[in-house]
GUPABA-568657 format. One record per residue: x, y, z negated of N, C-alpha, C, O in turn; residue in three letters; chain. Coordinates in steps of 0.001 Angstrom, whole numbers, plus 524288, in hexadecimal, padded with zeros to 5 digits. Layout:
X, Y, Z, X, Y, Z, X, Y, Z, X, Y, Z, ALA, A
...
END
This chain:
7C483, 7FD0F, 833D4, 7C3AA, 800B9, 82F96, 7C8AD, 803DF, 82EAE, 7CCE3, 8019E, 82E20, UNK, A
7C83D, 808F9, 82E89, 7CCB8, 80C5B, 82DA0, 7CE2F, 80C57, 827DC, 7CABF, 80CA4, 82482, UNK, A
7D341, 80BFE, 826A4, 7D4CD, 80C94, 8212E, 7D33B, 81202, 81F4A, 7D35B, 815C9, 82243, UNK, A
7D1C4, 8125A, 81A61, 7CFE7, 81745, 8182B, 7D3EA, 81B9E, 818C7, 7D282, 82011, 819F1, UNK, A
7D8EB, 81A5C, 81801, 7DD03, 81E59, 81873, 7DD20, 8209E, 81DF4, 7DDC1, 82557, 81E9D, UNK, A
7DC85, 81D4A, 821EA, 7DC75, 81F1B, 82749, 7D7B3, 8228F, 82839, 7D81F, 826A2, 82ABE, UNK, A
7D348, 820FF, 82643, 7CE82, 8240F, 826DF, 7CF3C, 8297E, 8248D, 7CDA9, 82D61, 826E8, UNK, A
7D19B, 829C4, 81FF4, 7D28A, 82ED1, 81D6B, 7D5F3, 83243, 820E4, 7D4E9, 836EB, 8217F, UNK, A
7DA13, 82FED, 82333, 7DD98, 83307, 8267E, 7DADF, 834C4, 82B7B, 7DB63, 83945, 82D15, UNK, A
7D7FE, 8313F, 82DEE, 7D551, 8328A, 832CA, 7D17E, 83705, 831EF, 7D104, 83A7E, 8353A, UNK, A
7CECD, 836F0, 82D8D, 7CB04, 83B0B, 82C5F, 7CD8F, 83FF8, 82A30, 7CAF3, 843EF, 8296A, UNK, A
7D2BB, 83FB3, 8292E, 7D58E, 84442, 82753, 7D4CA, 8456D, 82193, 7D60C, 849B6, 81FCC, UNK, A
7D2C6, 841BA, 81EAA, 7D216, 8427B, 8190C, 7D716, 8412C, 81648, 7DA48, 83E2A, 8183E, UNK, A
7D7C7, 84374, 811B1, 7DC5B, 84256, 80E9C, 7DAAC, 84061, 80946, 7D7DE, 8430A, 8066B, UNK, A
7DC6B, 83BB6, 807FD, 7DB27, 8397F, 802DF, 7DE70, 83C06, 7FEB4, 7E302, 83D40, 7FF8F, UNK, A
7DC25, 83CCC, 7FA40, 7DF07, 83EB2, 7F5AD, 7DD97, 83B23, 7F128, 7D953, 83B77, 7EEF6, UNK, A
7E143, 837BD, 7EFD3, 7E058, 8340C, 7EB95, 7E4D4, 83461, 7E7C5, 7E919, 83287, 7E8F9, UNK, A
7E40B, 836A7, 7E340, 7E846, 836FA, 7DF71, 7E9EE, 83191, 7DDB4, 7E6BA, 82E09, 7DD15, UNK, A
7EF08, 83101, 7DCF0, 7F10E, 82C11, 7DAF4, 7F1FD, 827F4, 7DF19, 7F362, 8238C, 7DDC7, UNK, A
7F149, 82933, 7E401, 7F223, 82548, 7E80F, 7F797, 82595, 7EA5D, 7F8BC, 822C5, 7EE18, UNK, A
7FAF2, 828D6, 7E851, 80049, 828E4, 7EA3B, 801B5, 82DF5, 7ECE8, 7FEB4, 831B6, 7ECDD, UNK, A
80646, 82E09, 7EF36, 8086B, 832C2, 7F16B, 80792, 83354, 7F737, 80A9A, 83616, 7F9BC, UNK, A
803BE, 830F7, 7F970, 802FC, 8314A, 7FF13, 80052, 83651, 800D4, 7FFE2, 83742, 80586, UNK, A
7FE8A, 8398F, 7FD34, 7FBFA, 83E68, 7FEB0, 7FFC1, 841FE, 80196, 7FE3D, 84495, 80558, UNK, A
804AC, 84228, 7FFDB, 80882, 8458F, 80263, 8095E, 843E6, 80808, 809BC, 84738, 80B7D, UNK, A
809B0, 83EDE, 80901, 80A5F, 83CF4, 80E58, 805A5, 83E5B, 811AE, 80637, 83FCD, 8163B, UNK, A
80107, 83DEF, 80F73, 7FC47, 83F38, 81255, 7FC1A, 8450F, 81391, 7FA47, 84697, 817BE, UNK, A
7FDF9, 8484E, 80FFE, 7FDEA, 84DE9, 810D9, 801C6, 84F88, 81512, 800DD, 85363, 817CB, UNK, A
8061D, 84CA0, 815AD, 809FC, 84DF3, 8199A, 807F2, 84D0A, 81F1B, 809EA, 84F51, 822DB, UNK, A
8040F, 849C1, 81F94, 801FE, 84872, 824B6, 7FDD0, 84C60, 82641, 7FA4B, 84D85, 8232E, UNK, A
7FE2C, 84E61, 82ADB, 7FA21, 85210, 82C95, 7F599, 84F08, 82EEA, 7F62E, 84A7F, 83066, UNK, A
7F116, 8518D, 82F3A, 7EC55, 84EFA, 83105, 7ECA0, 84CE5, 8368A, 7EA20, 848F4, 837B3, UNK, A
7EF94, 84F60, 83A02, 7EFA5, 84D9F, 83F75, 7F460, 84A5A, 840C4, 7F46E, 847D5, 844DC, UNK, A
7F857, 84A45, 83D7F, 7FD1A, 84763, 83EAA, 7FD02, 841C9, 83CB4, 800D8, 83EF5, 83D58, UNK, A
7F8D4, 8402C, 83A64, 7F8A7, 83B03, 83800, 7F883, 836AD, 83C17, 7F4FC, 83689, 83F5B, UNK, A
7FC4B, 8332E, 83BEC, 7FC3A, 82EC3, 83F90, 7F8F5, 82A57, 83D46, 7FB09, 8265E, 83B8B, UNK, A
7F3DA, 82B16, 83D4A, 7F04F, 82763, 83ABF, 7F0F2, 821E6, 83CF3, 7F0E3, 81E19, 83A00, UNK, A
7F18B, 8216E, 84203, 7F210, 81C3A, 8445E, 7F6ED, 81977, 8425F, 7F6BF, 814CD, 84136, UNK, A
7FB47, 81C47, 841F3, 80015, 819E4, 84011, 7FF82, 8184B, 83A56, 80136, 81411, 838CD, UNK, A
7FD1D, 81BAC, 83734, 7FC55, 81A70, 831B3, 7F8CC, 815B0, 83112, 7F9C1, 81260, 82DB8, UNK, A
7F4BF, 81558, 83442, 7F138, 810E5, 83406, 7F410, 80BE3, 83591, 7F368, 807D1, 83317, UNK, A
7F739, 80C3C, 839AE, 7FA3E, 807AF, 83B64, 7FE00, 805EF, 83721, 7FE85, 80144, 83616, UNK, A
80097, 809A6, 834B1, 8043C, 80860, 8306D, 80151, 805F9, 82BCC, 80339, 80245, 82967, UNK, A
7FCBA, 8080C, 82A88, 7F9A6, 805FA, 8262B, 7F81C, 80051, 82731, 7F84C, 7FD15, 823A4, UNK, A
7F698, 7FF1A, 82C00, 7F543, 7F9AE, 82D4E, 7FA10, 7F62D, 82D04, 7F9B2, 7F1A7, 82B6D, UNK, A
7FE87, 7F840, 82E8B, 80371, 7F559, 82E32, 804BB, 7F420, 82876, 80655, 7EFC7, 8272F, UNK, A
80404, 7F7F7, 82514, 804F9, 7F73B, 81F7C, 80135, 7F32B, 81D4C, 802CF, 7EFA2, 81A75, UNK, A
7FC3D, 7F3AC, 81E9B, 7F85C, 7EFF6, 81CAA, 7F9AB, 7EA69, 81E64, 7F924, 7E6B7, 81B5D, UNK, A
7FB5C, 7E9DA, 8233A, 7FCB5, 7E4AD, 82536, 80132, 7E244, 82220, 8016F, 7DD80, 82189, UNK, A
804B6, 7E578, 8202E, 8091B, 7E391, 81D0C, 8074A, 7E1BB, 817AC, 80910, 7DDAB, 815CE, UNK, A
803CA, 7E4A7, 81525, 80268, 7E376, 80FB4, 7FDE4, 7DFA4, 80F16, 7FD3B, 7DD5B, 80AE8, UNK, A
7FAD3, 7DEEE, 8131C, 7F617, 7DBBD, 81294, 7F738, 7D609, 8115A, 7F3E2, 7D35D, 80F24, UNK, A
7FBD6, 7D41C, 812BB, 7FD16, 7CE94, 811EF, 7FFD5, 7CD70, 80CC2, 80136, 7C8F5, 80BB0, UNK, A
800A2, 7D172, 80991, 80303, 7D087, 8046D, 7FF58, 7CD0A, 80150, 7FA9B, 7CDD9, 8014A, UNK, A
80188, 7C93B, 7FEBD, 7FE65, 7C588, 7FBAB, 7FD64, 7C7B6, 7F633, 800B8, 7CA55, 7F3ED, UNK, A
7F8D9, 7C69B, 7F42F, 7F790, 7C81F, 7EED8, 7FAE6, 7C4E0, 7EB1A, 7FBAD, 7C03A, 7EC0F, UNK, A
7FCE6, 7C731, 7E6DC, 80033, 7C445, 7E33A, 7FD6A, 7BFC2, 7E06C, 7FFF4, 7BC06, 7DEC5, UNK, A
7F836, 7C013, 7DFDD, 7F546, 7BC14, 7DCFA, 7F227, 7B86B, 7E06F, 7F1B8, 7B3C1, 7DF5C, UNK, A
7F005, 7BA92, 7E48B, 7EC57, 7B799, 7E7C3, 7EEE8, 7B601, 7ECE6, 7F271, 7B8B2, 7EEBF, UNK, A
7ED3A, 7B1C1, 7EF32, 7EF9F, 7AFF8, 7F41B, 7ED55, 7B2C6, 7F8E6, 7EC16, 7B049, 7FCD2, UNK, A
7ECCE, 7B7E2, 7F88B, 7EA91, 7BAFC, 7FCC4, 7EDDB, 7BFDD, 7FD97, 7F103, 7C14E, 7FA43, UNK, A
7ED17, 7C25C, 80204, 7F002, 7C727, 8031D, 7ED2E, 7CBDD, 800C5, 7E89D, 7CB91, 7FF4A, UNK, A
7F005, 7D030, 8007C, 7EDA6, 7D502, 7FE78, 7E94E, 7D6E1, 80217, 7E58B, 7D948, 8004D, UNK, A
7E9C7, 7D5D1, 80721, 7E598, 7D732, 80AC7, 7E0BC, 7D3F4, 809A8, 7DC6E, 7D616, 8096E, UNK, A
7E153, 7CEE3, 808F4, 7DCDD, 7CB70, 807F4, 7D9FF, 7CCF5, 802F8, 7D537, 7CC8A, 802AB, UNK, A
7DCEA, 7CEB5, 7FF14, 7DA94, 7D04D, 7FA19, 7D8B8, 7D5FF, 7FA28, 7D690, 7D7E5, 7F64D, UNK, A
7D98D, 7D8AB, 7FE7D, 7D82E, 7DE2A, 7FF23, 7DAEF, 7E1AF, 7FB31, 7D8E4, 7E5BF, 7F9A1, UNK, A
7DF9B, 7E00C, 7F9A1, 7E2EF, 7E34E, 7F658, 7E535, 7E7B0, 7F9B5, 7E5AF, 7EC22, 7F7EF, UNK, A
7E699, 7E669, 7FE8E, 7E844, 7EA5A, 8025C, 7E462, 7EA63, 806DF, 7E25E, 7E654, 80878, UNK, A
7E367, 7EF0E, 808DD, 7DFD6, 7EFBD, 80D4A, 7E243, 7F3A6, 81113, 7E5C2, 7F6A1, 80FA6, UNK, A
7E060, 7F399, 815DC, 7E244, 7F765, 819BD, 7E161, 7FCF3, 817D5, 7E4BB, 80054, 8188A, UNK, A
7DCE6, 7FDEA, 8156E, 7DBAD, 80338, 813AC, 7DF14, 804F9, 80F12, 7DF33, 8099C, 80DCC, UNK, A
7E1D2, 80157, 80C96, 7E548, 802A7, 80841, 7EAC9, 803F9, 809F7, 7EE35, 804D7, 806B3, UNK, A
7EBAC, 80423, 80F14, 7F0D4, 8056B, 8112E, 7F072, 80A92, 81417, 7ED2E, 80B38, 8178F, UNK, A
7F3CC, 80E32, 812A7, 7F3EA, 81349, 8152D, 7F98A, 81486, 81695, 7FD16, 813C7, 8136C, UNK, A
7FA56, 81668, 81B4F, 7FF8C, 817F6, 81D0E, 7FF24, 81D8C, 81F04, 7FBEE, 81EC7, 82261, UNK, A
80274, 820E8, 81CDA, 8028B, 8266F, 81E4E, 807F7, 827CE, 8204C, 80BE4, 825F5, 81E3B, UNK, A
80825, 82B06, 82447, 80D32, 82CC6, 82634, 80F79, 83080, 82225, 80CF1, 8344B, 8209F, UNK, A
8143F, 82F6B, 82067, 816B1, 8329D, 81C58, 81B35, 835D4, 81E7B, 81D37, 83948, 81BCD, UNK, A
81CC5, 834C0, 82329, 82119, 83782, 825A2, 8221C, 83500, 82AE0, 81F24, 831A7, 82CA4, UNK, A
82650, 836A2, 82D56, 82794, 83466, 8326C, 82914, 82EAB, 831C9, 82CF9, 82D68, 82F42, UNK, A
825FD, 82B40, 83414, 826D5, 82591, 833D3, 826F7, 82383, 82E36, 82981, 81F92, 82D26, UNK, A
82448, 82620, 82AA6, 823FA, 8246B, 82538, 81E40, 82489, 82392, 81B5D, 82821, 824EE, UNK, A
81CA9, 8208F, 8209F, 8172F, 8200B, 81F2E, 8168D, 81F1B, 8195B, 819DE, 81CB7, 816D3, UNK, A
8123C, 82108, 8174F, 810B2, 81FEF, 811F5, 80CAC, 81B93, 8123D, 80893, 81C32, 814AC, UNK, A
80DD3, 8172F, 80FC3, 80A51, 812AF, 80FB6, 807CE, 81273, 80A54, 80A80, 81217, 8065D, UNK, A
802A1, 812A6, 80A3C, 7FFBC, 8127D, 80552, 7FC62, 80D94, 8055A, 7F935, 80CC4, 808DF, UNK, A
7FD20, 80A5C, 8016E, 7FA19, 80588, 800E6, 7F6CB, 80607, 7FBFC, 7F8BC, 8077E, 7F7D6, UNK, A
7F1CC, 804CA, 7FC81, 7EE5B, 80460, 7F7F3, 7EC3A, 7FED8, 7F7EE, 7E9E0, 7FD12, 7FBBC, UNK, A
7ED15, 7FC26, 7F399, 7EB30, 7F6CB, 7F33E, 7E788, 7F641, 7EE99, 7E7B7, 7F957, 7EAEB, UNK, A
7E437, 7F248, 7EED7, 7E03B, 7F17A, 7EADD, 7E0D6, 7EC12, 7E882, 7DFA2, 7E831, 7EB14, UNK, A
7E2B0, 7EBB9, 7E3A2, 7E30B, 7E69C, 7E116, 7DDA4, 7E410, 7E0C3, 7D9A4, 7E6B9, 7E0E5, UNK, A
7DD9B, 7DEEC, 7E057, 7D89F, 7DC1A, 7E061, 7D54F, 7DD36, 7DB92, 7D085, 7DCDF, 7DBD7, UNK, A
7D7C0, 7DE89, 7D72B, 7D4DC, 7DFE7, 7D266, 7D766, 7E4B8, 7CFE9, 7DC17, 7E584, 7D097, UNK, A
7D476, 7E7EE, 7CD12, 7D686, 7ECCA, 7CAD3, 7DABC, 7EBFF, 7C6A5, 7DD5E, 7EFC0, 7C533, UNK, A
7DB69, 7E759, 7C4BB, 7DF60, 7E656, 7C0B9, 7E378, 7E27A, 7C2B6, 7E602, 7DFDC, 7BF93, UNK, A
7E425, 7E214, 7C7CC, 7E7C7, 7DE63, 7CA3E, 7ED42, 7DF14, 7C7F9, 7EF8A, 7E34E, 7C840, UNK, A
7EF48, 7DAEF, 7C5C4, 7F46F, 7DB2F, 7C35A, 7F8D1, 7DB0C, 7C761, 7FD53, 7DC18, 7C612, UNK, A
7F790, 7D9C9, 7CC36, 7FB8E, 7D960, 7D040, 7FB79, 7DDF3, 7D41E, 7FDE7, 7DDA5, 7D841, UNK, A
7F8C0, 7E21B, 7D2D4, 7F864, 7E692, 7D660, 7FDC8, 7E8F4, 7D76F, 7FEEA, 7EA79, 7DBDA, UNK, A
80110, 7E949, 7D375, 80655, 7EB65, 7D430, 80974, 7E7E2, 7D7D4, 80C4C, 7E9CE, 7DB32, UNK, A
808F4, 7E2CE, 7D730, 80BB1, 7DF19, 7DA8C, 809D5, 7DF90, 7E034, 80CFE, 7DF48, 7E3D0, UNK, A
804CC, 7E043, 7E0FC, 802B6, 7E0F7, 7E64A, 804FC, 7E5F0, 7E8AD, 8069D, 7E5E5, 7ED33, UNK, A
8051F, 7EA2B, 7E5BE, 80772, 7EF09, 7E7A3, 80D30, 7EE57, 7E8FC, 80F0D, 7F07C, 7ECDD, UNK, A
81000, 7EB5C, 7E5CE, 81581, 7EA40, 7E6CB, 8161C, 7E72A, 7EBE2, 8199D, 7E847, 7EEFC, UNK, A
812CA, 7E362, 7ECBA, 812EE, 7E04F, 7F190, 811F5, 7E3C5, 7F650, 814A1, 7E345, 7FA48, UNK, A
80E2F, 7E73C, 7F5EC, 80D0E, 7EAD7, 7FA37, 811DF, 7EE28, 7FB70, 81364, 7EEB2, 7FFF7, UNK, A
81438, 7F058, 7F76A, 818C9, 7F3BA, 7F828, 81D4F, 7F0BF, 7FA9C, 81FA3, 7F2A0, 7FE60, UNK, A
81E97, 7EC36, 7F899, 82310, 7E93A, 7FA8E, 8222B, 7E794, 80037, 825AE, 7E811, 80376, UNK, A
81D8F, 7E5A9, 80167, 81C6F, 7E3F9, 806C4, 81CED, 7E88A, 80A91, 81F32, 7E7F3, 80EC4, UNK, A
81AD4, 7ED14, 80923, 81B1F, 7F190, 80CA3, 820B2, 7F3AB, 80D15, 82251, 7F549, 8114F, UNK, A
82396, 7F3AC, 808DB, 82905, 7F562, 80919, 82C23, 7F1EE, 80CD5, 82F92, 7F3D4, 80F9D, UNK, A
82AF8, 7ECFB, 80CE4, 82DCB, 7E950, 8103E, 82BFF, 7E980, 815EE, 82F25, 7E8BA, 8197B, UNK, A
82700, 7EA82, 816CF, 824C5, 7E98A, 81BFB, 82357, 7EE54, 81F30, 822BE, 7EDE5, 823F1, UNK, A
822C7, 7F2D5, 81CCA, 82116, 7F758, 81FE5, 8255E, 7F8EE, 823B4, 829D0, 7F9E1, 82221, UNK, A
82408, 7F938, 828B8, 82801, 7FA61, 82CB1, 828DC, 80033, 82DAD, 82BBC, 801A0, 83142, UNK, A
82671, 8038E, 82A96, 8271D, 80926, 82B5C, 82892, 80BBC, 8262E, 8279E, 80992, 821FE, UNK, A
82AE1, 8105C, 82683, 82C88, 81345, 821E0, 827AE, 81502, 81EE5, 823FA, 81713, 82129, UNK, A
827C6, 81421, 819BE, 82304, 8151A, 816BD, 82429, 81668, 8110A, 82854, 8153A, 80EF2, UNK, A
82059, 818D8, 80EAE, 8200A, 8196F, 80901, 81B33, 81659, 80783, 81739, 8169B, 80A34, UNK, A
81B81, 8137B, 80352, 8175A, 80FE0, 801E6, 814F8, 81159, 7FCA7, 817BE, 81218, 7F8CC, UNK, A
80FC5, 811C0, 7FC8D, 80CDE, 812A3, 7F7B4, 808B6, 80E70, 7F754, 805B3, 80D9B, 7FAFC, UNK, A
80892, 80BCC, 7F2E2, 804D3, 8078E, 7F211, 801B1, 808C2, 7ED2C, 803DC, 80A0B, 7E913, UNK, A
7FC90, 80851, 7EDAC, 7F90E, 8098B, 7E95A, 7F4CA, 8056F, 7E8E6, 7F341, 802FB, 7ECBC, UNK, A
7F2F1, 804C3, 7E42E, 7EE2E, 801C0, 7E35C, 7E9AB, 80564, 7E4B4, 7E9C9, 809FD, 7E34E, UNK, A
7E5BD, 8036C, 7E75B, 7E134, 8069A, 7E8BD, 7DEF3, 8090D, 7E3CC, 7DEA5, 80690, 7DFB2, UNK, A
7DD65, 80DEF, 7E448, 7DB71, 810DC, 7DFC6, 7D6E2, 80DFF, 7DD2D, 7D316, 80C8E, 7DFBF, UNK, A
7D753, 80D35, 7D811, 7D335, 80AB1, 7D508, 7D31F, 804C6, 7D567, 7CF94, 8024D, 7D34C, UNK, A
7D6FC, 80269, 7D811, 7D6EF, 7FCC3, 7D8EF, 7D9CF, 7F9A9, 7D4C0, 7D99E, 7F4DB, 7D4C9, UNK, A
7DC78, 7FC4C, 7D128, 7DF64, 7F97C, 7CD1F, 7DF80, 7FCAF, 7C81F, 7DF99, 8017D, 7C843, UNK, A
7DF7B, 7FA04, 7C3C7, 7DF49, 7FCA9, 7BEB6, 7E442, 7FFB3, 7BD75, 7E40D, 8036D, 7BA6D, UNK, A
7E8B2, 7FE39, 7BFB0, 7EDA2, 800FE, 7BEAC, 7F021, 802DA, 7C3BF, 7F4E6, 8029C, 7C455, UNK, A
7ECFB, 804AF, 7C75F, 7EEF1, 80609, 7CC93, 7F33A, 80A31, 7CC78, 7F6F1, 809D0, 7CF80, UNK, A
7F2D8, 80E20, 7C91B, 7F6D5, 81237, 7C8FB, 7FC2D, 81007, 7C786, 80018, 81154, 7C9FB, UNK, A
7FC55, 80CB4, 7C384, 80148, 80A5B, 7C1E0, 8038D, 806DC, 7C626, 8083F, 806F8, 7C72E, UNK, A
80039, 803CF, 7C895, 8020D, 8004C, 7CCAF, 803EF, 8036F, 7D163, 807EF, 8021E, 7D3B4, UNK, A
80121, 80789, 7D2D3, 802CA, 80AD6, 7D732, 80837, 80D14, 7D63F, 80B6A, 80D44, 7D9D4, UNK, A
80948, 80EC8, 7D175, 80E77, 810D9, 7D024, 8129B, 80CA6, 7D0B8, 816D1, 80DAE, 7D2CC, UNK, A
81177, 807EC, 7CEE7, 81544, 803AD, 7CF2E, 8169F, 8023D, 7D4C4, 81B37, 801D1, 7D61E, UNK, A
812AB, 80179, 7D807, 813BE, 7FF8E, 7DD4C, 815D5, 803C5, 7E0F5, 81776, 80295, 7E553, UNK, A
815CD, 808AB, 7DF38, 81805, 80CDE, 7E260, 81D17, 80EF9, 7E01E, 81F11, 812FA, 7E1E8, UNK, A
81F35, 80C53, 7DC38, 82427, 80DCD, 7D9C6, 8286E, 80A30, 7DBE1, 82885, 8058A, 7DAA5, UNK, A
82BF0, 80C54, 7DF09, 83000, 8092D, 7E19D, 8336A, 8063C, 7DDB6, 834E7, 801C3, 7DEAA, UNK, A
834A5, 808BA, 7D958, 83802, 80630, 7D577, 83549, 80183, 7D2EF, 837BF, 7FD7B, 7D208, UNK, A
83045, 80206, 7D1CC, 82D5B, 7FDAC, 7CF7F, 82CCC, 7F93B, 7D364, 82D2A, 7F4A8, 7D1F4, UNK, A
82BE8, 7FA92, 7D859, 82B72, 7F68F, 7DC66, 830A2, 7F3A8, 7DCE8, 830B3, 7EEDB, 7DD2B, UNK, A
834F4, 7F685, 7DD0D, 83A1A, 7F40B, 7DD81, 83B29, 7F088, 7D8C9, 83D25, 7EC32, 7D965, UNK, A
839DC, 7F25E, 7D41F, 83AAA, 7EF35, 7CF68, 83751, 7EA49, 7CF8E, 8391F, 7E618, 7CE0B, UNK, A
83285, 7EABF, 7D158, 82F10, 7E630, 7D1AD, 8314C, 7E223, 7D56C, 83109, 7DD75, 7D45B, UNK, A
8337C, 7E3E1, 7D9C6, 8358A, 7E03B, 7DDA4, 83AB8, 7DDD0, 7DBFF, 83C8C, 7DA20, 7DE7B, UNK, A
83D18, 7DFD2, 7D7DF, 841D2, 7DD65, 7D5BB, 8407C, 7D8BB, 7D24A, 843DB, 7D57A, 7D135, UNK, A
83B9F, 7D861, 7D094, 839E6, 7D3FB, 7CD5A, 8390E, 7CF45, 7D0F1, 835A3, 7CF6F, 7D452, UNK, A
83C1F, 7CB0D, 7D046, 83BC0, 7C694, 7D3DD, 83659, 7C406, 7D405, 83498, 7C25D, 7D82D, UNK, A
833BE, 7C3B5, 7CF9B, 82E8E, 7C146, 7CF76, 82A9F, 7C492, 7D272, 82797, 7C28B, 7D595, UNK, A
82AB0, 7C99B, 7D178, 8271C, 7CD28, 7D41F, 82848, 7CD5E, 7D9F7, 824B3, 7CD72, 7DD2C, UNK, A
82D4E, 7CD76, 7DB55, 82ED8, 7CD8D, 7E0D0, 82CD5, 7C8B0, 7E3A5, 82B0F, 7C910, 7E819, UNK, A
82D14, 7C426, 7E120, 82B29, 7BF4A, 7E37D, 8253F, 7BF7B, 7E459, 82352, 7BDAD, 7E85E, UNK, A
82264, 7C1A3, 7E0A0, 81CAE, 7C228, 7E13C, 81B7A, 7C5BF, 7E5DA, 81810, 7C48C, 7E905, UNK, A
81E3C, 7CA19, 7E63F, 81D6C, 7CDB9, 7EA9B, 81E92, 7CAF7, 7EFC3, 81B8A, 7CB66, 7F378, UNK, A
822E5, 7C829, 7F003, 8245C, 7C56A, 7F4DC, 82027, 7C175, 7F66B, 81EFB, 7C0E4, 7FB0C, UNK, A
81DE9, 7BEC2, 7F2A9, 819BB, 7BB01, 7F3D3, 814E7, 7BDC4, 7F601, 81255, 7BBC6, 7F98D, UNK, A
813B4, 7C24D, 7F3E4, 80F32, 7C54B, 7F5D2, 81010, 7C75B, 7FB55, 80C5B, 7C816, 7FE4E, UNK, A
814F3, 7C848, 7FCA6, 81636, 7CA99, 801C1, 816ED, 7C699, 80618, 8174A, 7C804, 80AAD, UNK, A
81720, 7C197, 804A9, 8179E, 7BD8A, 808B6, 8130A, 7BDE6, 80C80, 80E86, 7BE54, 80AE8, UNK, A
81442, 7BDB6, 81171, 8101F, 7BDE0, 81565, 80D12, 7B8CC, 81562, 80F5C, 7B49A, 814D8, UNK, A
807E1, 7B91E, 815FB, 804B9, 7B452, 81638, 8061D, 7B122, 81B10, 807D1, 7B342, 81F07, UNK, A
8055F, 7AC13, 81AAD, 806B3, 7A8A3, 81F11, 802EA, 7A91E, 82387, 80383, 7A679, 8277F, UNK, A
END
């Protein structure tokens, strides 16, 4: 099954979704025939492979097992020479999940540590999937808030536990 983002690119359609972040400019810079779709797809699968094993903060399962992250929720766009825009959309298990910000923080930290290519990272809650998605999206995409959160020893320990690879 092709990820929806890939299908849109292959068919030459352009999504316009207000409030989903600043990736429209990167998409506009790319011309219709210069798109390295295969490379972007390969990078998206690489990103998904990195995040799928993150453990849920409450449940003894991974984000992949809980379908919080999916292959179709990962999009990688070429943003420049050897630079990529990585867009992650995740879906908390319930619309009022109190740990959605923590899950977003785990996604960001894991990708910052593990991505082997130059990137800009945008992480969003899937549209309509959480009661406070706009506020959470702002928090998890604010570098200063992320840095401050990781200075908290208790929060840092919870993140580290979520990022441990399964045996």
